[in-house]
C-alpha positions in Angstrom: 4.1 -5.7 15.8 6.6 -3.1 14.8 7.4 -2.1 11.2 10.4 -4.4 10.9 8.4 -7.4 12.0 5.6 -6.5 9.6 8.1 -6.2 6.7 9.4 -9.7 7.6 5.9 -11.1 7.9 4.9 -9.7 4.5 8.1 -11.2 3.0 7.3 -14.6 4.3 3.6 -14.5 3.5 4.2 -13.4 -0.1 7.1 -15.9 -0.5 4.9 -18.8 0.8 2.4 -18.0 -2.0 4.9 -17.4 -4.8 3.8 -13.8 -5.1 7.3 -12.5 -4.5 8.6 -14.3 -7.6 6.6 -12.2 -10.0 8.5 -10.0 -12.4 9.1 -6.5 -10.9 7.1 -4.9 -13.7 4.1 -7.1 -12.9 4.5 -6.0 -9.3 4.5 -2.3 -10.3 1.3 -3.0 -12.2 -0.3 -4.4 -9.1 0.9 -1.3 -7.1 -0.7 0.9 -9.7 -3.9 -1.0 -9.6 -4.0 -0.9 -5.8 -3.3 2.9 -5.9 -6.3 3.3 -8.1 -8.4 1.4 -5.5 -7.1 3.8 -2.8 -8.3 6.7 -5.0 -11.7 5.0 -5.4 -12.0 4.4 -1.6 -11.1 8.1 -0.9 -13.7 9.2 -3.5 -16.3 7.1 -1.7 -15.4 8.8 1.6 -15.2 12.3 0.3 -17.9 12.6 -2.3 -19.7 9.3 -2.2 -20.6 6.9 -4.9 -23.2 8.0 -7.5 -23.3 5.2 -10.1 -26.4 3.1 -9.9 -24.4 -0.1 -10.0 -22.4 0.8 -6.9 -23.7 0.6 -3.4 -23.3 3.4 -0.9 -21.5 2.5 2.3 -21.6 4.1 5.7 -18.6 6.3 6.7 -17.2 3.5 8.8 -17.6 1.0 5.9 -15.9 3.3 3.5 -13.1 4.1 6.0 -12.6 0.3 6.5 -12.4 -0.1 2.7 -9.7 2.6 2.5 -7.8 1.0 5.4 -7.8 -2.3 3.5 -6.7 -0.7 0.2 -3.9 1.2 1.9 -2.7 -2.2 3.3 -2.7 -3.6 -0.2 -0.5 -0.6 -1.4 1.8 -1.1 1.6 2.1 -4.8 0.9 3.2 -4.1 -2.7 5.6 -1.4 -1.6 7.2 -3.9 0.9 7.6 -6.6 -1.7 9.4 -4.0 -3.9 11.6 -2.9 -1.0 12.4 -6.5 -0.1 13.4 -7.3 -3.7 16.1 -4.6 -3.4 16.9 -5.4 0.2 15.7 -2.0 1.5 14.2 -1.9 5.0 11.2 0.2 5.7 13.3 1.8 8.5 15.8 2.9 5.9 13.1 4.3 3.7 11.6 6.2 6.7 14.9 7.8 7.6 15.9 8.6 4.1 12.5 10.3 3.4 12.7 12.2 6.7 16.2 13.4 5.9 15.3 14.4 2.4 12.4 16.5 3.5 14.3 18.1 6.4 17.1 19.2 4.0 14.7 20.4 1.4 12.5 22.4 3.7 14.8 23.6 6.5 
């Protein structure tokens, strides 16, 4: 599946569940929440978990958790991009161009 197909799949999946109809500020809140979960997953990978109420996972379990959380962030980003009719291809090209101009 390429990135365009994935963007369309996310669009349909979220629409089927009514998740795309949420107010954009609610969606941004979800994105912030998922970003925090990415930070927590990275912490588990890099320095471990040290609270007694948290279990320690293996490296592979922690990496799998990070992969899952990154997917949640990407899903939220795609919903936001879809709301404003912006393709991920366009985002990639725009970002690449901006960095090339800034650091050439």
